[in-house]
C-alpha positions as CSV (number, residue, x, y, z in Angstrom):
1,M,-20.3,37.4,-27.7
2,A,-21.2,37.1,-24.1
3,D,-18.9,38.2,-21.3
4,K,-15.8,36.2,-20.7
5,T,-15.4,34.3,-17.4
6,S,-12.2,34.1,-15.4
7,G,-11.6,30.4,-15.8
8,G,-11.5,28.0,-18.7
9,A,-9.1,29.4,-21.3
10,D,-11.1,32.5,-21.8
11,F,-14.2,30.8,-23.2
12,S,-17.5,32.7,-22.5
13,D,-20.3,31.0,-20.6
14,D,-22.2,30.6,-23.9
15,E,-19.2,29.0,-25.5
16,K,-18.8,26.6,-22.6
17,A,-22.5,25.7,-22.8
18,A,-22.1,25.0,-26.5
19,M,-19.2,22.6,-25.9
20,K,-21.2,20.9,-23.1
21,Q,-24.1,20.6,-25.5
22,R,-21.9,19.0,-28.2
23,A,-20.6,16.4,-25.6
24,E,-24.2,15.6,-24.7
25,E,-25.1,15.2,-28.4
26,L,-22.3,12.7,-28.8
27,K,-23.3,10.8,-25.7
28,A,-26.9,10.6,-26.8
29,M,-25.8,8.9,-30.1
30,K,-23.4,6.5,-28.4
31,G,-24.3,2.9,-29.3
32,L,-26.9,3.9,-31.9
33,K,-26.3,2.7,-35.5
34,G,-28.1,2.7,-38.8
35,A,-31.7,3.8,-39.0
36,A,-32.0,4.3,-35.2
37,K,-29.1,6.7,-35.2
38,L,-30.5,8.6,-38.3
39,A,-33.9,8.9,-36.7
40,K,-32.5,10.2,-33.4
41,E,-30.3,12.7,-35.2
42,N,-33.2,13.9,-37.4
43,E,-35.4,14.3,-34.3
44,A,-32.6,16.3,-32.5
45,C,-32.3,18.6,-35.5
46,V,-36.1,19.2,-35.7
47,E,-36.2,19.8,-31.9
48,A,-33.3,22.3,-32.1
49,I,-35.3,24.3,-34.7
50,E,-38.5,24.1,-32.7
51,K,-36.7,25.5,-29.6
52,L,-35.8,28.6,-31.5
53,E,-38.0,31.7,-31.4
54,G,-39.0,34.5,-33.8
55,T,-36.7,35.2,-36.7
56,D,-34.2,32.5,-35.7
57,R,-37.0,29.9,-35.9
58,A,-38.3,31.1,-39.2
59,I,-34.8,31.0,-40.8
60,G,-34.0,27.6,-39.2
61,Q,-37.3,26.2,-40.6
62,R,-36.6,27.5,-44.1
63,V,-33.0,26.4,-44.1
64,H,-34.2,22.9,-43.1
65,V,-36.7,22.8,-46.0
66,I,-34.1,24.1,-48.5
67,V,-31.4,21.5,-47.5
68,L,-33.9,18.6,-47.6
69,E,-35.1,19.7,-51.0
70,E,-31.8,20.6,-52.6
71,A,-29.6,18.0,-51.0
72,P,-31.8,15.1,-49.7
73,H,-28.7,12.9,-49.3
74,L,-27.5,15.1,-46.4
75,R,-28.6,13.9,-43.0
76,P,-30.1,16.2,-40.4
77,K,-28.5,16.3,-37.0
78,T,-27.3,18.8,-34.5
79,F,-23.8,20.3,-34.2
80,Y,-23.1,22.2,-30.9
81,G,-26.9,22.5,-30.6
82,F,-27.2,24.0,-34.1
83,P,-29.5,22.5,-36.8
84,A,-26.9,20.8,-39.1
85,Y,-26.8,18.6,-42.2
86,A,-24.0,16.0,-42.7
87,N,-22.8,13.8,-45.5
88,E,-22.9,10.0,-45.3
89,D,-19.7,9.8,-43.3
90,G,-21.2,12.1,-40.6
91,K,-19.2,15.2,-41.4
92,V,-21.2,18.4,-41.3
93,V,-21.6,20.2,-44.6
94,V,-23.9,23.1,-43.5
95,F,-25.4,24.4,-40.3
96,Y,-27.5,27.3,-39.1
97,Q,-26.2,29.2,-36.1
98,P,-29.1,31.3,-34.7
99,A,-28.4,34.8,-33.5
100,S,-29.8,34.0,-30.1
101,K,-27.2,31.3,-29.5
102,F,-24.4,33.9,-28.8
103,K,-26.6,37.0,-28.7
104,T,-25.4,38.3,-32.0
105,R,-27.0,40.7,-34.4
106,Y,-27.7,38.0,-37.1
107,G,-27.8,34.3,-37.5
108,T,-25.5,32.6,-40.0
109,V,-25.7,29.8,-42.5
110,T,-22.2,28.3,-42.5
111,F,-20.7,25.7,-44.7
112,D,-18.0,23.5,-43.1
113,E,-14.9,22.0,-44.7
114,P,-16.6,19.2,-46.6
115,A,-18.7,21.7,-48.5
116,A,-17.6,21.9,-52.2
117,L,-17.6,25.7,-52.4
118,D,-14.0,26.0,-53.4
119,D,-13.4,28.9,-55.8
120,G,-9.7,29.7,-56.2
121,P,-7.5,30.6,-53.3
122,M,-10.4,32.3,-51.3
123,W,-14.2,31.9,-51.0
124,P,-16.9,32.7,-48.5
125,V,-18.3,29.9,-46.3
126,S,-20.5,31.8,-43.8
127,F,-23.5,34.0,-44.6
128,A,-25.3,36.4,-42.3
129,V,-29.1,35.9,-42.7
130,L,-31.6,38.5,-41.3
131,E,-34.6,37.0,-43.2
132,V,-35.3,34.6,-46.0
133,T,-36.6,36.7,-48.9
134,D,-37.1,35.1,-52.3
135,A,-33.6,36.3,-53.4
136,V,-32.0,34.9,-50.2
137,E,-33.8,31.6,-50.6
138,A,-32.6,31.4,-54.3
139,K,-29.0,32.0,-53.2
140,L,-29.2,29.5,-50.3
141,R,-30.6,26.9,-52.7
142,E,-27.7,27.5,-55.1
143,L,-25.1,27.3,-52.3
144,V,-26.5,24.1,-50.9
145,R,-26.6,22.4,-54.4
146,T,-23.0,23.5,-55.0
147,A,-21.8,22.6,-51.5
148,A,-23.3,19.1,-51.5
149,P,-23.5,17.7,-55.1
150,T,-24.9,14.2,-55.4
151,G,-22.6,11.3,-56.4
């Protein structure tokens, strides 16, 4: 994580920027409904991926394709500036947090609370991804199908 600043409940500058970005996302969607809102959210998701560079961009693009193919009922959007995919009620099921966002060693594919990955009293919900190999892609596809089953 980036260095902490003296004010603001010990949030780093990067964390504060992410919170500001989330507020801007919500403001940009205010008043939009139906197809117009879905189109704007999809556009924001694609733009977020296009702004990434190098490995982050390659992973973001591949995750986007995987989610659209394995769970076409999920809706692309952004979530704190991350490419994200939500169910019909707007709750994020899965998102990609690029390494560059908080200057970490790896990006993560993370499944949020609505994801149906429950497996007993404990299960993983976040996965470090350094590159999308055939094996990684197969695992991501399986996770997305499990996390977001249709009807």
